[in-house]
C-alpha positions as CSV (number, residue, x, y, z in Angstrom):
1,M,-34.9,-8.8,-12.9
2,K,-35.7,-5.2,-12.1
3,K,-32.2,-4.8,-10.6
4,L,-30.7,-6.1,-13.7
5,A,-32.7,-3.6,-15.8
6,S,-31.6,-0.7,-13.6
7,F,-28.0,-1.7,-13.8
8,L,-28.1,-2.0,-17.6
9,I,-29.7,1.4,-17.8
10,A,-27.1,3.1,-15.5
11,F,-24.3,1.3,-17.5
12,G,-25.7,2.5,-20.7
13,L,-25.8,6.1,-19.5
14,Y,-22.0,5.8,-18.7
15,V,-21.4,4.5,-22.2
16,L,-23.3,7.2,-23.7
17,L,-21.3,9.8,-21.6
18,F,-18.1,8.2,-22.7
19,Y,-19.1,8.2,-26.4
20,F,-20.0,11.8,-26.1
21,V,-16.7,12.8,-24.6
22,S,-14.7,10.7,-26.9
23,T,-16.4,12.1,-30.0
24,N,-16.4,15.8,-28.9
25,A,-13.4,16.4,-26.8
26,L,-10.9,13.7,-27.6
27,E,-9.5,12.5,-30.9
28,K,-12.0,11.6,-33.4
29,S,-10.0,8.3,-34.3
30,V,-9.1,5.7,-31.7
31,D,-6.2,3.5,-32.4
32,F,-5.0,0.8,-30.0
33,S,-2.5,-0.6,-32.3
34,V,0.7,0.8,-30.6
35,Y,-0.6,-0.4,-27.1
36,E,-0.8,-3.9,-28.7
37,Q,2.8,-3.6,-29.9
38,Y,3.9,-3.0,-26.3
39,Y,1.6,-5.2,-24.7
40,K,4.4,-7.1,-22.9
41,V,5.6,-3.9,-21.2
42,I,2.1,-2.9,-20.1
43,L,1.4,-6.5,-18.7
44,N,4.6,-6.5,-16.8
45,G,3.7,-3.1,-15.4
46,W,0.3,-4.3,-14.5
47,L,1.7,-7.4,-12.8
48,T,4.3,-5.1,-11.0
49,T,1.4,-3.0,-9.6
50,L,-0.4,-6.0,-8.3
51,T,2.7,-7.4,-6.8
52,I,3.6,-4.1,-5.2
53,S,0.0,-3.7,-3.8
54,A,-0.1,-7.2,-2.3
55,V,3.3,-7.1,-0.7
56,S,2.6,-3.6,0.6
57,L,-0.7,-4.5,2.1
58,V,0.8,-7.6,3.9
59,L,3.4,-5.4,5.5
60,A,0.9,-2.6,6.1
61,L,-1.0,-5.1,8.3
62,F,2.1,-5.5,10.4
63,V,2.8,-1.7,10.5
64,G,-0.8,-1.0,11.5
65,L,-0.6,-3.5,14.4
66,L,2.8,-2.1,15.5
67,L,1.5,1.4,15.5
68,Y,-1.7,0.4,17.4
69,M,0.4,-1.4,20.1
70,M,2.8,1.6,20.3
71,H,-0.3,3.9,20.8
72,Q,-1.4,1.6,23.6
73,S,2.1,1.5,25.1
74,R,2.7,2.8,28.7
75,F,6.1,3.9,27.2
76,K,5.1,7.4,26.2
77,V,8.0,7.7,23.7
78,L,6.4,4.9,21.6
79,Y,3.0,6.5,22.0
80,Y,4.3,9.8,20.5
81,L,6.2,8.1,17.9
82,S,2.9,6.5,16.6
83,E,1.1,9.8,16.8
84,I,3.8,11.8,15.0
85,H,3.9,9.1,12.2
86,K,0.1,9.1,11.7
87,T,-0.1,12.9,11.8
88,I,2.4,13.2,9.0
89,I,0.8,10.5,6.9
90,F,-2.8,12.0,7.5
91,G,-1.6,15.4,6.6
92,T,0.8,14.9,3.8
93,P,-0.3,13.8,0.1
94,L,1.2,10.4,-0.8
95,V,3.0,11.8,-3.8
96,V,5.0,14.1,-1.7
97,I,5.9,11.3,0.6
98,A,6.9,9.1,-2.4
99,I,9.1,11.6,-3.8
100,I,10.8,12.1,-0.5
101,A,11.1,8.5,0.2
102,Y,12.8,7.9,-3.4
103,Y,15.1,10.8,-3.5
104,Y,16.1,11.2,0.0
105,I,15.1,8.5,2.4
106,G,16.1,5.6,0.0
107,N,19.4,7.2,-0.7
108,A,20.1,7.9,3.0
109,F,19.6,4.1,3.9
110,G,21.2,2.8,0.7
111,I,18.1,1.3,-0.6
112,R,18.4,1.2,-4.5
113,S,15.5,-0.9,-5.5
114,K,12.6,1.2,-6.7
115,F,10.3,-1.8,-6.0
116,W,11.2,-2.0,-2.3
117,I,11.2,1.8,-1.8
118,G,7.6,1.8,-3.3
119,V,6.6,-1.2,-1.1
120,F,7.9,0.4,2.1
121,T,6.5,3.8,1.3
122,L,3.0,2.3,0.7
123,A,3.1,0.0,3.8
124,L,4.0,2.9,6.0
125,Y,1.2,5.1,4.3
126,I,-1.5,2.5,4.5
127,G,-0.3,1.0,7.8
128,A,-1.3,4.4,9.4
129,Y,-4.9,3.9,8.3
130,I,-4.9,0.3,9.2
131,A,-3.9,1.2,12.8
132,D,-7.1,3.2,13.1
133,I,-9.1,0.3,11.7
134,Y,-7.6,-2.0,14.5
135,K,-8.3,0.8,17.0
136,G,-11.9,1.0,16.1
137,A,-12.4,-2.7,16.0
138,I,-10.8,-3.4,19.2
139,E,-12.6,-0.5,21.1
140,S,-15.8,-1.7,19.8
141,I,-15.5,-4.9,22.1
142,H,-17.6,-4.4,25.1
143,I,-16.0,-3.7,28.4
144,N,-17.8,-6.6,29.9
145,Q,-15.5,-9.0,27.8
146,W,-12.5,-7.3,29.1
147,Q,-13.5,-7.6,32.8
148,T,-14.6,-11.2,32.3
149,A,-11.2,-12.1,31.0
150,K,-9.5,-10.4,33.9
151,M,-11.7,-12.1,36.3
152,F,-10.7,-15.6,35.0
153,G,-7.1,-14.7,35.3
154,F,-6.4,-14.2,31.6
155,T,-3.0,-12.4,30.8
156,K,-3.1,-9.5,28.4
157,Y,-1.7,-11.7,25.7
158,Q,-4.4,-14.4,26.3
159,T,-7.2,-11.8,26.3
160,Y,-6.1,-10.5,22.9
161,R,-5.3,-14.1,21.6
162,Y,-8.6,-15.8,22.6
163,I,-11.1,-13.0,23.0
164,V,-10.1,-9.9,21.1
165,F,-8.5,-11.0,17.9
166,P,-11.1,-13.7,16.8
167,Q,-13.8,-10.9,17.0
168,V,-11.5,-8.2,15.5
169,I,-10.6,-10.4,12.4
170,T,-14.4,-10.6,11.2
171,T,-14.9,-6.8,11.9
172,V,-11.8,-5.5,10.1
173,L,-12.2,-7.7,6.9
174,P,-14.4,-5.3,4.9
175,P,-12.4,-2.2,5.6
176,L,-9.1,-4.1,5.0
177,A,-10.5,-5.2,1.5
178,G,-11.3,-1.6,0.9
179,Q,-7.8,-0.5,1.9
180,F,-6.4,-3.1,-0.6
181,A,-8.4,-1.3,-3.4
182,M,-6.9,2.0,-1.9
183,T,-3.5,0.5,-2.1
184,I,-3.7,-0.4,-5.7
185,K,-4.9,3.0,-6.7
186,S,-2.3,4.7,-4.6
187,S,0.5,2.7,-6.3
188,A,-0.1,4.7,-9.4
189,L,1.7,7.7,-7.6
190,L,4.9,5.5,-7.6
191,A,5.2,6.6,-11.2
192,Y,6.9,9.6,-9.7
193,M,9.7,7.3,-8.5
194,A,10.0,6.0,-12.1
195,T,9.0,2.7,-10.8
196,D,8.0,0.2,-13.5
197,E,4.5,-0.2,-12.4
198,F,1.4,0.1,-14.6
199,L,0.9,3.8,-15.0
200,N,4.5,4.4,-15.7
201,S,4.5,1.8,-18.4
202,I,1.4,3.4,-20.0
203,Q,3.0,6.8,-19.8
204,T,6.1,5.4,-21.6
205,V,3.9,4.2,-24.5
206,M,2.0,7.4,-24.5
207,S,5.2,9.4,-24.9
208,I,6.2,7.3,-27.7
209,S,2.9,7.1,-29.6
210,F,1.3,10.4,-28.5
211,R,-2.0,8.4,-28.3
212,I,-3.0,9.9,-25.0
213,P,-6.9,9.0,-24.9
214,E,-6.2,5.5,-25.7
215,G,-3.6,5.4,-22.9
216,L,-6.1,6.8,-20.4
217,M,-8.7,4.2,-21.5
218,V,-6.2,1.3,-20.9
219,V,-5.2,2.7,-17.5
220,T,-8.8,3.0,-16.4
221,I,-9.6,-0.5,-17.6
222,G,-6.4,-2.0,-16.1
223,Y,-7.2,-0.6,-12.6
224,L,-10.9,-1.4,-12.8
225,I,-10.0,-5.1,-13.4
226,L,-8.1,-5.0,-10.1
227,T,-10.3,-3.0,-8.0
228,I,-13.8,-4.1,-9.0
229,P,-13.4,-7.6,-7.6
230,L,-12.2,-5.9,-4.4
231,I,-15.3,-3.6,-4.3
232,L,-17.5,-6.6,-4.8
233,L,-15.7,-8.6,-2.1
234,V,-16.2,-5.6,0.4
235,R,-19.9,-5.4,-0.3
236,Y,-20.2,-9.3,0.1
237,L,-18.3,-9.3,3.3
238,E,-20.4,-6.3,4.7
239,N,-23.7,-8.0,3.8
240,K,-22.6,-11.4,5.2
241,L,-21.3,-9.8,8.5
242,N,-24.4,-7.6,8.8
243,Y,-26.6,-10.7,8.2
244,K,-24.6,-12.5,10.8
245,V,-25.0,-9.8,13.5
246,D,-28.8,-9.4,12.7
247,H,-29.2,-13.2,12.9
248,E,-27.5,-13.4,16.3
249,F,-29.3,-10.3,17.7
250,K,-32.8,-11.9,16.7
251,N,-31.8,-15.2,18.3
């Protein structure tokens, strides 16, 4: 009961802040009628954002695993390729990468679909971060387990298949859910590609109606609908895994 009261107070403070801003800095009147007229365009953009994010994350899981394996490879060319890719990703804003991918890389490889250019861009970008998630999870496994597997004659594949990956999956679930939320928010930058995603559809309606505050509100609500469940999922997984670890430790 106390937590609910605290939540309602905090939520009320945000509502008051929003009301103050909307009545003092934005237009006095709020009219969503034009957004109701274009609801199909907005809904299609919202669904496109969801689809791009989901497909990108699936591909990013494989990209991240590939980058990690390249980093662990004895073939130094693969090692340096993974390092160069991650360095470029970590040091370059996504909006710059999106523009380069759309106007140059896509044309060079003959990819005309804005959807797939956006998907590949996000997958390569998020995959670099996921590679480090894999790295941290795998390196957290105690060296005794690696030595035990070697003592029993496990091959490298068997070690990863039966010992490493089952433990890594539970470890990486919370950060991967967080990466999905990051992917959804990052997909907004694909509007610079003129991709028919959520933000771009809202910008189209704003340019027609000149109802900017309403458009920003719709964008905020639309992304929160996608990201809040993921935030709650991350917290649930973290609490569940922390409980599991504490329970095993006590036993």
